[in-house]
PDB file with one MODEL, atoms N, CA, C and O in Angstrom:
MODEL        1
ATOM      1  N   UNK A   1       0.892  -1.454   0.038  1.00  0.00           N
ATOM      2  CA  UNK A   1      -0.211   0.289   0.105  1.00  0.00           C
ATOM      3  C   UNK A   1       0.889   1.455  -0.124  1.00  0.00           C
ATOM      4  O   UNK A   1       1.895   1.456   0.585  1.00  0.00           O
ATOM      5  N   UNK A   2       0.770   2.075  -0.744  1.00  0.00           N
ATOM      6  CA  UNK A   2       1.247   3.568  -0.875  1.00  0.00           C
ATOM      7  C   UNK A   2       0.712   4.400  -0.164  1.00  0.00           C
ATOM      8  O   UNK A   2      -0.433   4.333   0.284  1.00  0.00           O
ATOM      9  N   UNK A   3       1.698   5.476   0.043  1.00  0.00           N
ATOM     10  CA  UNK A   3       0.951   6.144   1.063  1.00  0.00           C
ATOM     11  C   UNK A   3       1.835   7.698   0.532  1.00  0.00           C
ATOM     12  O   UNK A   3       3.012   7.613   0.183  1.00  0.00           O
ATOM     13  N   UNK A   4       1.144   8.981   0.531  1.00  0.00           N
ATOM     14  CA  UNK A   4       1.865  10.107   0.027  1.00  0.00           C
ATOM     15  C   UNK A   4       1.732  11.055   1.447  1.00  0.00           C
ATOM     16  O   UNK A   4       0.773  11.440   2.117  1.00  0.00           O
ATOM     17  N   UNK A   5       3.844  11.292   1.581  1.00  0.00           N
ATOM     18  CA  UNK A   5       3.775  12.534   2.616  1.00  0.00           C
ATOM     19  C   UNK A   5       4.404  13.654   1.576  1.00  0.00           C
ATOM     20  O   UNK A   5       5.226  13.417   0.691  1.00  0.00           O
ATOM     21  N   UNK A   6       3.673  15.242   1.980  1.00  0.00           N
ATOM     22  CA  UNK A   6       4.673  15.972   2.108  1.00  0.00           C
ATOM     23  C   UNK A   6       5.041  16.804   3.043  1.00  0.00           C
ATOM     24  O   UNK A   6       4.636  16.842   4.205  1.00  0.00           O
ATOM     25  N   UNK A   7       6.059  17.685   2.363  1.00  0.00           N
ATOM     26  CA  UNK A   7       6.672  18.654   4.006  1.00  0.00           C
ATOM     27  C   UNK A   7       7.642  19.880   2.888  1.00  0.00           C
ATOM     28  O   UNK A   7       8.178  19.833   1.780  1.00  0.00           O
ATOM     29  N   UNK A   8       7.475  20.733   3.803  1.00  0.00           N
ATOM     30  CA  UNK A   8       8.014  21.843   3.240  1.00  0.00           C
ATOM     31  C   UNK A   8       9.945  22.105   2.975  1.00  0.00           C
ATOM     32  O   UNK A   8      10.957  21.708   3.552  1.00  0.00           O
ATOM     33  N   UNK A   9       9.794  22.550   2.374  1.00  0.00           N
ATOM     34  CA  UNK A   9      11.820  22.960   2.003  1.00  0.00           C
ATOM     35  C   UNK A   9      11.831  24.384   1.033  1.00  0.00           C
ATOM     36  O   UNK A   9      11.003  24.537   0.135  1.00  0.00           O
ATOM     37  N   UNK A  10      12.587  25.110   1.258  1.00  0.00           N
ATOM     38  CA  UNK A  10      13.054  25.990   0.374  1.00  0.00           C
ATOM     39  C   UNK A  10      13.082  25.897  -0.864  1.00  0.00           C
ATOM     40  O   UNK A  10      14.160  25.457  -1.267  1.00  0.00           O
ATOM     41  N   UNK A  11      12.575  26.055  -1.406  1.00  0.00           N
ATOM     42  CA  UNK A  11      12.453  26.483  -3.500  1.00  0.00           C
ATOM     43  C   UNK A  11      13.771  25.829  -3.461  1.00  0.00           C
ATOM     44  O   UNK A  11      13.886  24.604  -3.411  1.00  0.00           O
ATOM     45  N   UNK A  12      15.053  26.880  -3.492  1.00  0.00           N
ATOM     46  CA  UNK A  12      16.267  27.124  -4.203  1.00  0.00           C
ATOM     47  C   UNK A  12      16.637  25.551  -3.436  1.00  0.00           C
ATOM     48  O   UNK A  12      16.898  24.647  -4.229  1.00  0.00           O
ATOM     49  N   UNK A  13      16.661  25.269  -2.196  1.00  0.00           N
ATOM     50  CA  UNK A  13      17.104  23.427  -1.652  1.00  0.00           C
ATOM     51  C   UNK A  13      16.549  22.704  -3.001  1.00  0.00           C
ATOM     52  O   UNK A  13      17.206  22.313  -3.966  1.00  0.00           O
ATOM     53  N   UNK A  14      15.043  22.637  -2.766  1.00  0.00           N
ATOM     54  CA  UNK A  14      14.701  22.111  -3.599  1.00  0.00           C
ATOM     55  C   UNK A  14      15.227  21.706  -5.033  1.00  0.00           C
ATOM     56  O   UNK A  14      15.760  20.624  -5.278  1.00  0.00           O
ATOM     57  N   UNK A  15      15.059  22.487  -5.740  1.00  0.00           N
ATOM     58  CA  UNK A  15      15.743  22.853  -6.977  1.00  0.00           C
ATOM     59  C   UNK A  15      17.356  22.242  -7.395  1.00  0.00           C
ATOM     60  O   UNK A  15      17.740  21.598  -8.370  1.00  0.00           O
ATOM     61  N   UNK A  16      18.099  22.785  -6.142  1.00  0.00           N
ATOM     62  CA  UNK A  16      19.193  22.182  -6.528  1.00  0.00           C
ATOM     63  C   UNK A  16      19.171  21.138  -6.540  1.00  0.00           C
ATOM     64  O   UNK A  16      19.343  20.594  -7.631  1.00  0.00           O
ATOM     65  N   UNK A  17      18.929  20.219  -5.221  1.00  0.00           N
ATOM     66  CA  UNK A  17      18.911  18.763  -4.927  1.00  0.00           C
ATOM     67  C   UNK A  17      18.099  18.050  -5.934  1.00  0.00           C
ATOM     68  O   UNK A  17      18.529  16.964  -6.324  1.00  0.00           O
ATOM     69  N   UNK A  18      17.077  18.465  -6.373  1.00  0.00           N
ATOM     70  CA  UNK A  18      16.908  17.903  -7.600  1.00  0.00           C
ATOM     71  C   UNK A  18      17.778  17.791  -8.800  1.00  0.00           C
ATOM     72  O   UNK A  18      17.900  16.703  -9.363  1.00  0.00           O
ATOM     73  N   UNK A  19      18.471  18.998  -9.275  1.00  0.00           N
ATOM     74  CA  UNK A  19      19.569  19.274 -10.127  1.00  0.00           C
ATOM     75  C   UNK A  19      20.548  17.792  -9.984  1.00  0.00           C
ATOM     76  O   UNK A  19      20.763  16.842 -10.736  1.00  0.00           O
ATOM     77  N   UNK A  20      21.014  18.190  -8.534  1.00  0.00           N
ATOM     78  CA  UNK A  20      21.588  16.759  -8.074  1.00  0.00           C
ATOM     79  C   UNK A  20      21.492  15.307  -8.625  1.00  0.00           C
ATOM     80  O   UNK A  20      22.070  14.494  -9.347  1.00  0.00           O
ATOM     81  N   UNK A  21      20.381  15.492  -7.818  1.00  0.00           N
ATOM     82  CA  UNK A  21      20.117  14.139  -8.303  1.00  0.00           C
ATOM     83  C   UNK A  21      19.794  13.453  -9.970  1.00  0.00           C
ATOM     84  O   UNK A  21      20.389  12.555 -10.566  1.00  0.00           O
ATOM     85  N   UNK A  22      18.813  14.153 -10.313  1.00  0.00           N
ATOM     86  CA  UNK A  22      18.842  14.153 -11.609  1.00  0.00           C
ATOM     87  C   UNK A  22      20.211  13.712 -12.319  1.00  0.00           C
ATOM     88  O   UNK A  22      20.027  12.581 -12.768  1.00  0.00           O
ATOM     89  N   UNK A  23      21.616  14.193 -12.620  1.00  0.00           N
ATOM     90  CA  UNK A  23      21.940  14.320 -12.698  1.00  0.00           C
ATOM     91  C   UNK A  23      22.571  12.781 -12.280  1.00  0.00           C
ATOM     92  O   UNK A  23      23.540  12.570 -13.010  1.00  0.00           O
ATOM     93  N   UNK A  24      22.337  11.668 -11.362  1.00  0.00           N
ATOM     94  CA  UNK A  24      22.701  11.026 -10.526  1.00  0.00           C
ATOM     95  C   UNK A  24      21.580   9.606 -11.415  1.00  0.00           C
ATOM     96  O   UNK A  24      21.771   8.390 -11.372  1.00  0.00           O
ATOM     97  N   UNK A  25      20.504  10.337 -12.111  1.00  0.00           N
ATOM     98  CA  UNK A  25      19.921   9.677 -12.832  1.00  0.00           C
ATOM     99  C   UNK A  25      18.414   8.908 -11.652  1.00  0.00           C
ATOM    100  O   UNK A  25      17.626   7.997 -11.907  1.00  0.00           O
ATOM    101  N   UNK A  26      18.564   9.835 -10.314  1.00  0.00           N
ATOM    102  CA  UNK A  26      17.294   9.911  -9.549  1.00  0.00           C
ATOM    103  C   UNK A  26      16.439  10.627  -9.536  1.00  0.00           C
ATOM    104  O   UNK A  26      16.025  11.185 -10.552  1.00  0.00           O
ATOM    105  N   UNK A  27      15.890  10.814  -8.201  1.00  0.00           N
ATOM    106  CA  UNK A  27      14.811  11.603  -7.601  1.00  0.00           C
ATOM    107  C   UNK A  27      14.976  11.624  -6.178  1.00  0.00           C
ATOM    108  O   UNK A  27      15.635  10.921  -5.412  1.00  0.00           O
ATOM    109  N   UNK A  28      13.909  13.000  -5.947  1.00  0.00           N
ATOM    110  CA  UNK A  28      13.650  12.797  -4.395  1.00  0.00           C
ATOM    111  C   UNK A  28      12.939  12.272  -3.941  1.00  0.00           C
ATOM    112  O   UNK A  28      12.901  12.351  -2.713  1.00  0.00           O
ATOM    113  N   UNK A  29      12.018  11.483  -4.591  1.00  0.00           N
ATOM    114  CA  UNK A  29      11.270  10.392  -4.365  1.00  0.00           C
ATOM    115  C   UNK A  29      11.834   9.471  -4.142  1.00  0.00           C
ATOM    116  O   UNK A  29      11.583   9.001  -3.032  1.00  0.00           O
ATOM    117  N   UNK A  30      12.555   8.935  -4.739  1.00  0.00           N
ATOM    118  CA  UNK A  30      13.040   7.711  -4.525  1.00  0.00           C
ATOM    119  C   UNK A  30      14.602   7.759  -3.708  1.00  0.00           C
ATOM    120  O   UNK A  30      15.238   6.722  -3.518  1.00  0.00           O
ATOM    121  N   UNK A  31      15.002   8.848  -3.353  1.00  0.00           N
ATOM    122  CA  UNK A  31      16.379   9.244  -2.374  1.00  0.00           C
ATOM    123  C   UNK A  31      15.745   9.243  -0.955  1.00  0.00           C
ATOM    124  O   UNK A  31      16.268   8.710   0.023  1.00  0.00           O
ATOM    125  N   UNK A  32      13.932  10.246  -0.956  1.00  0.00           N
ATOM    126  CA  UNK A  32      13.609  10.019  -0.070  1.00  0.00           C
ATOM    127  C   UNK A  32      13.326   8.479   0.805  1.00  0.00           C
ATOM    128  O   UNK A  32      13.886   8.255   1.878  1.00  0.00           O
ATOM    129  N   UNK A  33      12.537   7.668   0.263  1.00  0.00           N
ATOM    130  CA  UNK A  33      12.236   6.015   0.138  1.00  0.00           C
ATOM    131  C   UNK A  33      13.428   5.812   0.425  1.00  0.00           C
ATOM    132  O   UNK A  33      13.405   5.692   1.650  1.00  0.00           O
ATOM    133  N   UNK A  34      14.772   5.660  -0.013  1.00  0.00           N
ATOM    134  CA  UNK A  34      16.013   4.832   0.247  1.00  0.00           C
ATOM    135  C   UNK A  34      16.122   5.652   1.869  1.00  0.00           C
ATOM    136  O   UNK A  34      15.695   5.047   2.852  1.00  0.00           O
ATOM    137  N   UNK A  35      16.731   7.064   2.018  1.00  0.00           N
ATOM    138  CA  UNK A  35      16.572   7.230   3.169  1.00  0.00           C
ATOM    139  C   UNK A  35      15.603   6.695   4.075  1.00  0.00           C
ATOM    140  O   UNK A  35      16.247   6.314   5.052  1.00  0.00           O
ATOM    141  N   UNK A  36      14.264   6.447   4.270  1.00  0.00           N
ATOM    142  CA  UNK A  36      13.610   5.771   5.149  1.00  0.00           C
ATOM    143  C   UNK A  36      13.830   4.333   5.140  1.00  0.00           C
ATOM    144  O   UNK A  36      14.538   3.753   5.962  1.00  0.00           O
ATOM    145  N   UNK A  37      13.410   3.961   4.500  1.00  0.00           N
ATOM    146  CA  UNK A  37      14.202   2.398   4.475  1.00  0.00           C
ATOM    147  C   UNK A  37      15.546   2.499   5.155  1.00  0.00           C
ATOM    148  O   UNK A  37      15.744   1.465   5.793  1.00  0.00           O
ATOM    149  N   UNK A  38      16.615   3.417   5.266  1.00  0.00           N
ATOM    150  CA  UNK A  38      17.647   3.226   5.803  1.00  0.00           C
ATOM    151  C   UNK A  38      17.349   3.188   7.320  1.00  0.00           C
ATOM    152  O   UNK A  38      17.761   2.364   8.137  1.00  0.00           O
ATOM    153  N   UNK A  39      16.516   4.298   7.531  1.00  0.00           N
ATOM    154  CA  UNK A  39      16.553   4.763   9.013  1.00  0.00           C
ATOM    155  C   UNK A  39      15.496   3.186   9.925  1.00  0.00           C
ATOM    156  O   UNK A  39      15.548   2.733  11.069  1.00  0.00           O
ATOM    157  N   UNK A  40      14.815   2.878   8.920  1.00  0.00           N
ATOM    158  CA  UNK A  40      14.425   1.303   9.614  1.00  0.00           C
ATOM    159  C   UNK A  40      15.262   0.497   9.730  1.00  0.00           C
ATOM    160  O   UNK A  40      15.496  -0.155  10.748  1.00  0.00           O
ATOM    161  N   UNK A  41      16.032   0.420   8.303  1.00  0.00           N
ATOM    162  CA  UNK A  41      17.587  -0.870   9.035  1.00  0.00           C
ATOM    163  C   UNK A  41      18.111  -0.600  10.388  1.00  0.00           C
ATOM    164  O   UNK A  41      18.180  -1.281  11.411  1.00  0.00           O
ATOM    165  N   UNK A  42      18.517   0.806  10.026  1.00  0.00           N
ATOM    166  CA  UNK A  42      19.923   1.167  11.422  1.00  0.00           C
ATOM    167  C   UNK A  42      19.658   1.493  12.589  1.00  0.00           C
ATOM    168  O   UNK A  42      20.485   1.662  13.484  1.00  0.00           O
ATOM    169  N   UNK A  43      17.974   1.654  12.704  1.00  0.00           N
ATOM    170  CA  UNK A  43      17.498   2.225  13.702  1.00  0.00           C
ATOM    171  C   UNK A  43      17.514   3.572  14.092  1.00  0.00           C
ATOM    172  O   UNK A  43      16.937   3.940  15.116  1.00  0.00           O
ATOM    173  N   UNK A  44      18.253   4.492  13.208  1.00  0.00           N
ATOM    174  CA  UNK A  44      18.674   6.101  13.583  1.00  0.00           C
ATOM    175  C   UNK A  44      18.544   6.742  12.236  1.00  0.00           C
ATOM    176  O   UNK A  44      17.877   6.427  11.250  1.00  0.00           O
ATOM    177  N   UNK A  45      19.222   7.552  12.430  1.00  0.00           N
ATOM    178  CA  UNK A  45      19.918   7.971  10.716  1.00  0.00           C
ATOM    179  C   UNK A  45      20.486   8.463  10.316  1.00  0.00           C
ATOM    180  O   UNK A  45      20.925   9.598  10.503  1.00  0.00           O
ATOM    181  N   UNK A  46      20.694   7.461   9.391  1.00  0.00           N
ATOM    182  CA  UNK A  46      21.662   7.112   8.065  1.00  0.00           C
ATOM    183  C   UNK A  46      22.258   8.155   7.611  1.00  0.00           C
ATOM    184  O   UNK A  46      22.350   8.393   6.407  1.00  0.00           O
ATOM    185  N   UNK A  47      22.864   9.099   8.794  1.00  0.00           N
ATOM    186  CA  UNK A  47      24.219   9.685   8.165  1.00  0.00           C
ATOM    187  C   UNK A  47      24.609  11.035   9.374  1.00  0.00           C
ATOM    188  O   UNK A  47      23.796  11.889   9.725  1.00  0.00           O
ATOM    189  N   UNK A  48      25.639  10.961   9.717  1.00  0.00           N
ATOM    190  CA  UNK A  48      25.850  11.870  10.762  1.00  0.00           C
ATOM    191  C   UNK A  48      25.009  13.160  10.685  1.00  0.00           C
ATOM    192  O   UNK A  48      24.763  13.803   9.664  1.00  0.00           O
ATOM    193  N   UNK A  49      24.585  13.443  12.033  1.00  0.00           N
ATOM    194  CA  UNK A  49      24.128  15.052  11.970  1.00  0.00           C
ATOM    195  C   UNK A  49      24.879  15.431  13.134  1.00  0.00           C
ATOM    196  O   UNK A  49      24.885  14.883  14.236  1.00  0.00           O
ATOM    197  N   UNK A  50      25.522  16.460  12.735  1.00  0.00           N
ATOM    198  CA  UNK A  50      26.384  17.932  13.736  1.00  0.00           C
ATOM    199  C   UNK A  50      26.103  19.084  13.070  1.00  0.00           C
ATOM    200  O   UNK A  50      25.539  19.312  12.000  1.00  0.00           O
ATOM    201  N   UNK A  51      26.737  19.948  14.127  1.00  0.00           N
ATOM    202  CA  UNK A  51      26.640  21.074  13.999  1.00  0.00           C
ATOM    203  C   UNK A  51      28.094  21.670  13.216  1.00  0.00           C
ATOM    204  O   UNK A  51      28.174  22.842  12.846  1.00  0.00           O
ATOM    205  N   UNK A  52      29.282  20.607  13.022  1.00  0.00           N
ATOM    206  CA  UNK A  52      30.048  20.896  12.319  1.00  0.00           C
ATOM    207  C   UNK A  52      30.905  21.164  13.257  1.00  0.00           C
ATOM    208  O   UNK A  52      30.560  21.003  14.427  1.00  0.00           O
ATOM    209  N   UNK A  53      32.346  21.680  12.905  1.00  0.00           N
ATOM    210  CA  UNK A  53      33.124  21.988  13.933  1.00  0.00           C
ATOM    211  C   UNK A  53      33.219  23.790  14.199  1.00  0.00           C
ATOM    212  O   UNK A  53      32.996  24.815  13.554  1.00  0.00           O
ATOM    213  N   UNK A  54      33.758  23.349  15.756  1.00  0.00           N
ATOM    214  CA  UNK A  54      33.534  24.625  16.711  1.00  0.00           C
ATOM    215  C   UNK A  54      34.564  25.437  15.615  1.00  0.00           C
ATOM    216  O   UNK A  54      34.969  25.224  14.472  1.00  0.00           O
ATOM    217  N   UNK A  55      34.769  26.657  16.806  1.00  0.00           N
ATOM    218  CA  UNK A  55      35.513  28.128  16.115  1.00  0.00           C
ATOM    219  C   UNK A  55      36.554  27.407  16.192  1.00  0.00           C
ATOM    220  O   UNK A  55      37.307  27.302  15.225  1.00  0.00           O
ATOM    221  N   UNK A  56      36.841  26.618  17.663  1.00  0.00           N
ATOM    222  CA  UNK A  56      38.503  26.462  17.868  1.00  0.00           C
ATOM    223  C   UNK A  56      39.712  25.464  16.617  1.00  0.00           C
ATOM    224  O   UNK A  56      40.760  25.548  15.976  1.00  0.00           O
ATOM    225  N   UNK A  57      38.275  24.359  17.034  1.00  0.00           N
ATOM    226  CA  UNK A  57      38.944  23.537  15.970  1.00  0.00           C
ATOM    227  C   UNK A  57      38.974  24.238  14.304  1.00  0.00           C
ATOM    228  O   UNK A  57      39.925  24.132  13.529  1.00  0.00           O
ATOM    229  N   UNK A  58      37.960  24.799  14.088  1.00  0.00           N
ATOM    230  CA  UNK A  58      38.158  25.101  12.391  1.00  0.00           C
ATOM    231  C   UNK A  58      40.000  26.331  12.259  1.00  0.00           C
ATOM    232  O   UNK A  58      40.898  26.521  11.439  1.00  0.00           O
ATOM    233  N   UNK A  59      39.667  26.742  13.450  1.00  0.00           N
ATOM    234  CA  UNK A  59      41.038  27.939  13.610  1.00  0.00           C
ATOM    235  C   UNK A  59      42.629  26.819  13.558  1.00  0.00           C
ATOM    236  O   UNK A  59      43.713  27.082  13.037  1.00  0.00           O
ATOM    237  N   UNK A  60      42.261  25.754  14.195  1.00  0.00           N
ATOM    238  CA  UNK A  60      43.455  24.843  14.481  1.00  0.00           C
ATOM    239  C   UNK A  60      43.728  24.013  13.440  1.00  0.00           C
ATOM    240  O   UNK A  60      44.918  23.763  13.247  1.00  0.00           O
ATOM    241  N   UNK A  61      42.582  23.320  12.422  1.00  0.00           N
ATOM    242  CA  UNK A  61      42.716  22.988  10.945  1.00  0.00           C
ATOM    243  C   UNK A  61      43.398  24.846   9.785  1.00  0.00           C
ATOM    244  O   UNK A  61      43.586  24.675   8.581  1.00  0.00           O
ATOM    245  N   UNK A  62      43.499  25.448  10.034  1.00  0.00           N
ATOM    246  CA  UNK A  62      43.939  26.419   9.554  1.00  0.00           C
ATOM    247  C   UNK A  62      44.911  26.278  10.099  1.00  0.00           C
ATOM    248  O   UNK A  62      45.672  25.519   9.499  1.00  0.00           O
ATOM    249  N   UNK A  63      45.514  26.909  11.573  1.00  0.00           N
ATOM    250  CA  UNK A  63      46.942  26.887  11.958  1.00  0.00           C
ATOM    251  C   UNK A  63      47.637  25.567  11.067  1.00  0.00           C
ATOM    252  O   UNK A  63      48.562  25.790  10.287  1.00  0.00           O
ATOM    253  N   UNK A  64      47.207  24.474  11.226  1.00  0.00           N
ATOM    254  CA  UNK A  64      48.018  23.555  10.814  1.00  0.00           C
ATOM    255  C   UNK A  64      48.227  23.197   9.100  1.00  0.00           C
ATOM    256  O   UNK A  64      49.101  22.677   8.406  1.00  0.00           O
ATOM    257  N   UNK A  65      47.154  23.681   8.934  1.00  0.00           N
ATOM    258  CA  UNK A  65      47.407  23.923   6.992  1.00  0.00           C
ATOM    259  C   UNK A  65      48.441  24.779   6.902  1.00  0.00           C
ATOM    260  O   UNK A  65      49.192  24.571   5.949  1.00  0.00           O
ATOM    261  N   UNK A  66      48.725  25.749   7.666  1.00  0.00           N
ATOM    262  CA  UNK A  66      49.620  27.166   7.193  1.00  0.00           C
ATOM    263  C   UNK A  66      50.477  27.040   8.584  1.00  0.00           C
ATOM    264  O   UNK A  66      50.721  27.971   9.352  1.00  0.00           O
ATOM    265  N   UNK A  67      50.949  25.431   8.756  1.00  0.00           N
ATOM    266  CA  UNK A  67      52.219  25.426   9.167  1.00  0.00           C
ATOM    267  C   UNK A  67      52.271  26.287  10.653  1.00  0.00           C
ATOM    268  O   UNK A  67      53.323  26.871  10.912  1.00  0.00           O
ATOM    269  N   UNK A  68      51.183  26.359  11.584  1.00  0.00           N
ATOM    270  CA  UNK A  68      51.527  27.875  12.510  1.00  0.00           C
ATOM    271  C   UNK A  68      51.068  26.611  13.840  1.00  0.00           C
ATOM    272  O   UNK A  68      50.297  25.651  13.818  1.00  0.00           O
ATOM    273  N   UNK A  69      52.034  27.233  14.997  1.00  0.00           N
ATOM    274  CA  UNK A  69      51.671  26.437  16.561  1.00  0.00           C
ATOM    275  C   UNK A  69      51.388  24.882  15.946  1.00  0.00           C
ATOM    276  O   UNK A  69      50.379  24.181  15.867  1.00  0.00           O
ATOM    277  N   UNK A  70      52.688  24.723  15.586  1.00  0.00           N
ATOM    278  CA  UNK A  70      52.468  22.927  15.842  1.00  0.00           C
ATOM    279  C   UNK A  70      54.105  22.644  16.318  1.00  0.00           C
ATOM    280  O   UNK A  70      55.229  23.116  16.145  1.00  0.00           O
ATOM    281  N   UNK A  71      53.548  21.754  16.895  1.00  0.00           N
ATOM    282  CA  UNK A  71      54.848  21.269  18.334  1.00  0.00           C
ATOM    283  C   UNK A  71      55.184  19.619  17.674  1.00  0.00           C
ATOM    284  O   UNK A  71      54.360  18.740  17.421  1.00  0.00           O
ATOM    285  N   UNK A  72      56.090  19.598  17.578  1.00  0.00           N
ATOM    286  CA  UNK A  72      57.402  18.260  17.532  1.00  0.00           C
ATOM    287  C   UNK A  72      58.016  18.424  16.323  1.00  0.00           C
ATOM    288  O   UNK A  72      58.593  19.509  16.254  1.00  0.00           O
ATOM    289  N   UNK A  73      58.124  17.591  15.124  1.00  0.00           N
ATOM    290  CA  UNK A  73      58.553  16.422  16.340  1.00  0.00           C
ATOM    291  C   UNK A  73      58.694  15.683  16.970  1.00  0.00           C
ATOM    292  O   UNK A  73      58.825  16.524  17.860  1.00  0.00           O
ATOM    293  N   UNK A  74      58.837  14.643  17.558  1.00  0.00           N
ATOM    294  CA  UNK A  74      58.945  13.957  18.337  1.00  0.00           C
ATOM    295  C   UNK A  74      60.241  13.073  18.371  1.00  0.00           C
ATOM    296  O   UNK A  74      60.281  12.458  17.305  1.00  0.00           O
ATOM    297  N   UNK A  75      61.283  12.768  19.137  1.00  0.00           N
ATOM    298  CA  UNK A  75      62.584  11.700  18.998  1.00  0.00           C
ATOM    299  C   UNK A  75      60.990  10.273  19.521  1.00  0.00           C
ATOM    300  O   UNK A  75      60.260   9.568  18.823  1.00  0.00           O
ATOM    301  N   UNK A  76      61.101  10.442  20.786  1.00  0.00           N
ATOM    302  CA  UNK A  76      60.198   9.703  21.678  1.00  0.00           C
ATOM    303  C   UNK A  76      58.695   9.739  22.251  1.00  0.00           C
ATOM    304  O   UNK A  76      58.118  10.822  22.343  1.00  0.00           O
ATOM    305  N   UNK A  77      58.055   8.511  22.642  1.00  0.00           N
ATOM    306  CA  UNK A  77      56.130   8.824  22.801  1.00  0.00           C
ATOM    307  C   UNK A  77      56.554  10.066  24.473  1.00  0.00           C
ATOM    308  O   UNK A  77      55.927  11.091  24.736  1.00  0.00           O
ATOM    309  N   UNK A  78      57.499   9.615  25.121  1.00  0.00           N
ATOM    310  CA  UNK A  78      57.737  10.725  26.279  1.00  0.00           C
ATOM    311  C   UNK A  78      57.874  11.741  26.321  1.00  0.00           C
ATOM    312  O   UNK A  78      57.643  12.374  27.351  1.00  0.00           O
ATOM    313  N   UNK A  79      58.426  12.449  24.898  1.00  0.00           N
ATOM    314  CA  UNK A  79      58.721  13.486  24.594  1.00  0.00           C
ATOM    315  C   UNK A  79      57.218  14.105  24.130  1.00  0.00           C
ATOM    316  O   UNK A  79      57.062  15.317  24.275  1.00  0.00           O
ATOM    317  N   UNK A  80      56.349  13.475  23.695  1.00  0.00           N
ATOM    318  CA  UNK A  80      54.901  13.771  22.978  1.00  0.00           C
ATOM    319  C   UNK A  80      54.577  14.090  24.247  1.00  0.00           C
ATOM    320  O   UNK A  80      54.417  15.306  24.359  1.00  0.00           O
ATOM    321  N   UNK A  81      54.385  13.377  25.434  1.00  0.00           N
ATOM    322  CA  UNK A  81      53.568  12.941  26.105  1.00  0.00           C
ATOM    323  C   UNK A  81      53.313  14.824  26.934  1.00  0.00           C
ATOM    324  O   UNK A  81      52.481  15.708  27.137  1.00  0.00           O
ATOM    325  N   UNK A  82      55.097  14.340  27.170  1.00  0.00           N
ATOM    326  CA  UNK A  82      55.302  15.921  28.197  1.00  0.00           C
ATOM    327  C   UNK A  82      55.057  16.707  27.218  1.00  0.00           C
ATOM    328  O   UNK A  82      54.942  17.721  27.908  1.00  0.00           O
ATOM    329  N   UNK A  83      54.831  17.179  25.861  1.00  0.00           N
ATOM    330  CA  UNK A  83      54.776  18.390  25.551  1.00  0.00           C
ATOM    331  C   UNK A  83      53.316  18.661  25.426  1.00  0.00           C
ATOM    332  O   UNK A  83      52.804  19.781  25.413  1.00  0.00           O
ATOM    333  N   UNK A  84      52.725  17.566  25.339  1.00  0.00           N
ATOM    334  CA  UNK A  84      50.794  17.182  25.420  1.00  0.00           C
ATOM    335  C   UNK A  84      50.457  17.746  26.758  1.00  0.00           C
ATOM    336  O   UNK A  84      49.395  18.368  26.757  1.00  0.00           O
ATOM    337  N   UNK A  85      51.098  17.689  27.924  1.00  0.00           N
ATOM    338  CA  UNK A  85      50.399  18.087  29.192  1.00  0.00           C
ATOM    339  C   UNK A  85      51.329  19.269  29.373  1.00  0.00           C
ATOM    340  O   UNK A  85      51.409  19.623  30.549  1.00  0.00           O
ATOM    341  N   UNK A  86      51.969  19.889  28.615  1.00  0.00           N
ATOM    342  CA  UNK A  86      53.211  20.753  29.141  1.00  0.00           C
ATOM    343  C   UNK A  86      51.787  22.521  29.676  1.00  0.00           C
ATOM    344  O   UNK A  86      51.858  23.574  30.309  1.00  0.00           O
ATOM    345  N   UNK A  87      50.797  21.777  28.909  1.00  0.00           N
ATOM    346  CA  UNK A  87      49.953  22.973  29.390  1.00  0.00           C
ATOM    347  C   UNK A  87      49.103  22.794  30.819  1.00  0.00           C
ATOM    348  O   UNK A  87      49.043  23.726  31.620  1.00  0.00           O
ATOM    349  N   UNK A  88      48.680  21.957  30.978  1.00  0.00           N
ATOM    350  CA  UNK A  88      47.862  21.295  31.583  1.00  0.00           C
ATOM    351  C   UNK A  88      48.499  22.272  33.560  1.00  0.00           C
ATOM    352  O   UNK A  88      47.950  21.948  34.613  1.00  0.00           O
TER     353      UNK A  88
ENDMDL
END
């Protein structure tokens, strides 16, 4: 037995998602059904849901990419442990 479900979303979001899915040879309805089946199988949301990286993490990633505020390399694990606990 089929049922119809409707939901509200931003038109631009729908249009962009539809374009991507069309390029993949599928559509919103098919992907929505796939998602619902995965929810049942996994008994959870089938993808990671998070707020993303916080400001501190983003800054650390930028610093690492630019080679700033790096510690190491270390010759021994003990040296690394000491450096990690140096600010405690």
